[in-house]
C-alpha positions as CSV (number, residue, x, y, z in Angstrom):
1,M,-15.2,14.4,-22.3
2,T,-14.1,14.7,-26.1
3,F,-14.6,17.0,-28.3
4,K,-16.3,16.5,-31.2
5,L,-14.3,18.6,-33.6
6,A,-10.4,20.3,-32.6
7,P,-10.8,23.8,-30.9
8,E,-8.6,26.6,-33.6
9,G,-5.2,26.1,-33.8
10,F,-5.3,22.8,-32.0
11,N,-5.8,19.4,-33.3
12,L,-7.6,16.0,-31.4
13,R,-4.2,14.2,-30.5
14,E,-2.6,17.2,-28.6
15,L,-6.4,18.0,-26.9
16,D,-6.3,13.9,-25.4
17,V,-6.5,13.7,-21.5
18,W,-7.3,9.5,-22.1
19,G,-4.3,8.6,-24.3
20,A,-1.4,8.5,-22.0
21,L,-3.5,6.8,-19.4
22,Y,-4.7,4.0,-21.5
23,E,-1.0,3.8,-22.4
24,A,-0.2,3.1,-19.0
25,R,-3.1,1.0,-18.5
26,E,-1.8,-1.2,-21.2
27,L,1.9,-1.7,-20.4
28,G,1.4,-1.9,-16.5
29,S,3.7,1.2,-16.1
30,V,3.6,3.9,-13.2
31,V,2.8,7.2,-13.6
32,E,2.8,10.1,-11.2
33,A,-0.3,12.2,-9.7
34,K,-1.4,14.5,-6.7
35,V,-3.9,13.3,-4.0
36,S,-5.8,16.8,-4.1
37,R,-8.4,14.7,-1.0
38,L,-9.1,11.8,0.9
39,R,-12.5,10.9,1.6
40,H,-14.5,7.8,2.1
41,I,-16.4,5.8,-0.4
42,E,-19.2,2.9,0.6
43,G,-17.9,-0.2,0.8
44,Q,-13.6,1.0,0.6
45,G,-13.4,3.4,3.3
46,E,-10.7,6.2,3.3
47,T,-9.8,6.7,0.0
48,W,-7.8,9.2,-2.3
49,E,-9.1,11.8,-5.1
50,L,-6.0,12.0,-7.4
51,E,-5.4,14.9,-10.1
52,F,-3.2,14.0,-13.0
53,P,-1.4,16.9,-14.1
54,D,-1.6,15.4,-18.3
55,S,-5.3,14.5,-17.2
56,P,-6.8,17.5,-16.3
57,G,-10.5,16.4,-15.1
58,V,-10.1,13.0,-14.9
59,T,-10.0,11.5,-11.0
60,G,-8.0,9.2,-9.8
61,L,-9.4,6.6,-7.5
62,V,-7.2,5.1,-4.6
63,P,-8.6,3.3,-1.9
64,A,-6.7,2.3,1.0
65,A,-6.5,-1.4,0.9
66,E,-4.1,-0.1,-2.8
67,S,-2.8,2.6,-1.2
68,G,0.5,0.5,-0.4
69,L,1.2,2.1,3.1
70,P,2.6,-0.1,6.1
71,P,0.2,-0.4,9.5
72,R,-0.6,3.5,11.3
73,C,1.0,5.1,8.6
74,P,-2.0,7.7,8.4
75,M,-3.4,8.4,4.5
76,T,-4.4,12.5,5.5
77,A,-0.3,12.5,5.2
78,F,-0.5,12.6,1.6
79,V,-3.1,15.4,0.5
80,G,-0.6,17.2,-1.6
81,K,1.7,14.9,-2.1
82,L,2.4,13.6,-5.3
83,V,2.2,9.4,-5.9
84,G,3.1,6.7,-8.1
85,V,0.3,4.7,-9.4
86,K,-0.7,2.0,-11.5
87,I,-3.9,2.1,-13.7
88,K,-6.3,-0.3,-13.0
89,S,-9.4,0.4,-14.8
90,I,-11.1,3.2,-16.7
91,D,-14.5,4.8,-16.3
92,K,-13.8,7.0,-18.7
93,K,-18.2,8.2,-19.2
94,N,-17.5,9.3,-15.7
95,S,-14.0,10.5,-16.0
96,M,-13.4,8.1,-13.9
97,V,-9.7,5.7,-12.9
98,A,-9.3,3.2,-10.8
99,C,-5.7,3.2,-9.0
100,S,-3.1,1.1,-6.9
101,R,-0.1,2.4,-5.5
102,R,-0.1,-1.1,-4.4
103,E,1.6,-2.4,-7.5
104,A,3.5,0.1,-8.4
105,V,5.2,0.1,-4.2
106,E,5.6,-3.8,-4.8
107,M,7.8,-3.5,-7.8
108,S,10.0,-1.1,-6.2
109,L,10.2,-3.4,-3.3
110,G,11.4,-6.1,-6.5
111,R,13.9,-4.1,-7.5
112,L,15.0,-2.9,-4.1
113,M,15.0,-6.2,-2.3
114,G,17.6,-7.3,-5.8
115,Q,20.3,-4.2,-4.7
116,L,19.5,-4.4,-0.8
117,E,22.6,-6.6,1.6
118,E,22.5,-6.5,5.5
119,G,24.5,-4.6,7.2
120,E,24.6,-2.1,4.7
121,I,24.0,2.0,5.5
122,I,21.8,3.7,3.0
123,N,19.8,6.8,2.2
124,S,16.2,7.1,3.0
125,L,13.7,10.2,3.3
126,I,11.4,10.7,6.5
127,R,8.5,11.2,4.8
128,I,6.1,11.0,7.9
129,V,6.5,11.8,11.7
130,T,3.5,10.9,14.4
131,E,3.9,10.6,17.8
132,Y,4.8,7.2,18.1
133,N,6.1,6.2,15.2
134,T,8.2,7.7,12.0
135,F,7.9,6.5,8.5
136,L,11.1,6.6,5.8
137,D,11.3,6.6,2.1
138,L,14.0,3.7,0.9
139,G,13.1,4.2,-2.1
140,G,10.2,4.6,-4.7
141,G,7.2,4.6,-2.2
142,V,8.8,1.9,-0.3
143,I,7.9,2.8,3.3
144,I,9.3,1.7,6.5
145,N,7.8,2.2,9.9
146,I,10.6,2.9,12.6
147,P,9.2,2.6,16.1
148,R,9.7,5.4,19.0
149,E,11.9,3.5,20.6
150,K,14.2,3.4,17.7
151,A,13.6,6.7,15.9
152,R,14.1,8.4,19.3
153,L,18.0,8.8,19.1
154,S,18.4,12.1,21.5
155,A,17.0,11.8,25.3
156,G,14.3,13.4,25.9
157,V,13.5,14.8,22.5
158,P,9.8,14.7,20.7
159,L,10.0,12.3,17.6
160,D,8.7,15.9,15.7
161,V,11.7,17.5,17.0
162,Q,14.2,14.7,16.4
163,H,13.0,14.2,12.8
164,Q,12.2,16.8,10.0
165,V,10.0,16.0,7.0
166,G,12.2,15.9,3.9
167,V,15.3,15.3,5.5
168,V,17.8,12.6,4.6
169,M,18.7,10.1,7.4
170,K,21.5,7.1,7.3
171,V,20.1,3.8,8.4
172,K,21.3,0.3,8.5
173,V,19.9,-2.4,7.1
174,T,19.5,-5.2,9.7
175,K,17.6,-8.2,8.2
176,L,16.2,-8.9,4.8
177,N,13.8,-11.5,4.2
178,K,12.5,-12.3,0.3
179,D,10.6,-15.2,0.6
180,L,8.5,-13.3,3.0
181,R,9.7,-9.7,1.1
182,E,10.5,-8.0,4.2
183,I,13.5,-4.9,4.5
184,Q,13.6,-4.2,8.8
185,I,16.2,-1.1,8.8
186,E,17.4,1.1,11.7
187,P,18.8,4.8,12.7
188,V,22.6,4.9,12.0
189,D,23.3,5.8,16.4
190,P,25.0,9.2,16.0
191,W,26.2,8.8,19.5
192,E,28.2,6.5,18.6
193,V,29.9,8.7,15.6
194,W,30.5,11.7,17.6
195,E,31.6,12.6,21.0
196,F,32.5,16.2,23.1
197,K,33.9,17.5,25.5
198,R,33.3,20.4,28.6
199,G,33.8,23.9,27.0
200,E,34.6,22.7,23.6
201,I,33.0,25.7,20.9
202,I,29.8,23.7,18.4
203,L,28.1,24.9,15.5
204,G,24.3,24.2,16.4
205,K,21.2,25.0,14.2
206,V,17.9,25.5,15.9
207,A,15.9,22.3,15.6
208,A,12.8,23.6,17.8
209,V,11.4,26.2,20.6
210,R,8.8,24.5,23.0
211,G,8.3,27.2,25.5
212,L,11.9,27.3,28.1
213,M,13.1,24.4,25.9
214,V,15.6,24.9,23.0
215,Y,16.5,22.6,20.8
216,A,19.7,22.6,18.5
217,T,21.1,19.9,15.9
218,V,24.9,19.7,16.1
219,K,25.4,16.6,13.6
220,P,22.6,15.1,11.7
221,G,20.1,13.0,14.7
222,L,22.5,14.3,17.4
223,I,20.4,17.1,19.0
224,G,21.3,19.2,22.5
225,L,19.1,21.0,24.7
226,I,20.5,24.4,25.4
227,S,20.0,26.2,29.2
228,C,18.3,30.3,29.0
229,K,16.9,32.5,30.4
230,P,12.9,33.1,30.0
231,N,13.9,36.6,28.2
232,E,15.8,34.9,25.7
233,Y,14.7,34.7,22.3
234,F,15.5,32.0,19.6
235,A,14.8,31.4,16.4
236,E,13.6,28.1,14.8
237,G,16.7,27.1,12.1
238,K,19.0,30.1,13.3
239,Q,22.5,29.0,13.3
240,L,24.1,29.6,16.9
241,E,27.8,29.0,18.5
242,L,27.5,27.0,21.0
243,Q,30.0,25.8,23.9
244,V,29.1,22.5,25.8
245,I,28.3,21.6,29.1
246,S,27.9,18.0,29.5
247,F,28.2,15.8,27.0
248,D,27.0,11.8,28.2
249,R,26.9,9.3,25.8
250,A,25.3,6.6,27.8
251,Q,22.2,8.4,29.0
252,R,22.2,10.4,25.3
253,K,22.0,13.6,25.9
254,L,23.6,17.3,25.4
255,H,23.7,19.5,27.3
256,L,24.4,23.6,25.4
257,T,24.8,27.3,26.2
258,V,25.2,29.4,23.8
259,W,28.7,31.0,23.5
260,N,29.5,34.5,24.7
261,P,32.5,35.5,23.8
262,R,32.8,39.1,25.7
263,R,31.1,37.3,29.0
264,A,34.0,34.2,28.9
265,A,37.0,37.2,28.2
266,E,35.3,39.0,31.0
267,R,35.2,35.9,33.2
268,K,38.6,35.3,32.3
269,R,39.8,38.2,33.6
270,E,37.5,38.5,36.6
271,K,39.9,35.0,37.2
272,S,43.2,36.4,36.4
273,R,42.5,39.3,39.0
274,N,41.5,36.8,41.7
275,K,45.0,35.2,41.1
276,R,46.4,38.5,41.4
277,R,44.9,39.2,44.8
278,Q,45.9,35.6,46.4
279,L,49.6,36.2,45.2
280,V,49.1,40.1,47.0
281,A,47.3,38.5,49.7
282,R,50.4,35.7,50.2
């Protein structure tokens, strides 16, 4: 995949798609590539195909063993996403490059181990949410799995409603084992931070609509259930004024209703009229 002569108006160095890849291999540096396909290769199993932005026509290959993903993390979730990889070998004749994301992640893990402290609160990015697991990126592609029992912060809320891919989540470093190069984390519990009283008016954003179940995020990680009627329509992402019906920290439940100032004013007037009637009746 080379030119015999430079096309008019160009020089061969400008059109060299291999130089940066050879340099990255020699230096052991990390290059960025896009996962364009997930395929099965005999003897290697599931394998990513990569595209390099500065090397058109060159295909990178990352087998599952070199993906650097934790157990149960689906490789399919990375198709169309950018990943950092190290170049292991180059087959120029077939325009193929063997890559390792695992080695790139190990570099990042080493840096994190030297910077983190137990008990520290840090940011993480939600990368993948499945029915039973939430996978968080601590930086540099170091992905940690949070099992459902720890990831489900609000009772009765599905994981894919509780956590939105691409959102930043605060987590606490609960354990560091530098010998095993192991990091354990858990989400910061919003139910220990926030408290709401019955009747309070708060802002919330519709996180999801599942039939008659409408979920609203009122604080990061704290999601309540909106009481609604069958004919009411709610658009995901819409911000609403909500009134607190009940807040139960122990059960991790927040029940809400849409705040209607006109209806509230009518109830207040009706209450006042009833009070006057009682006074007259006396």
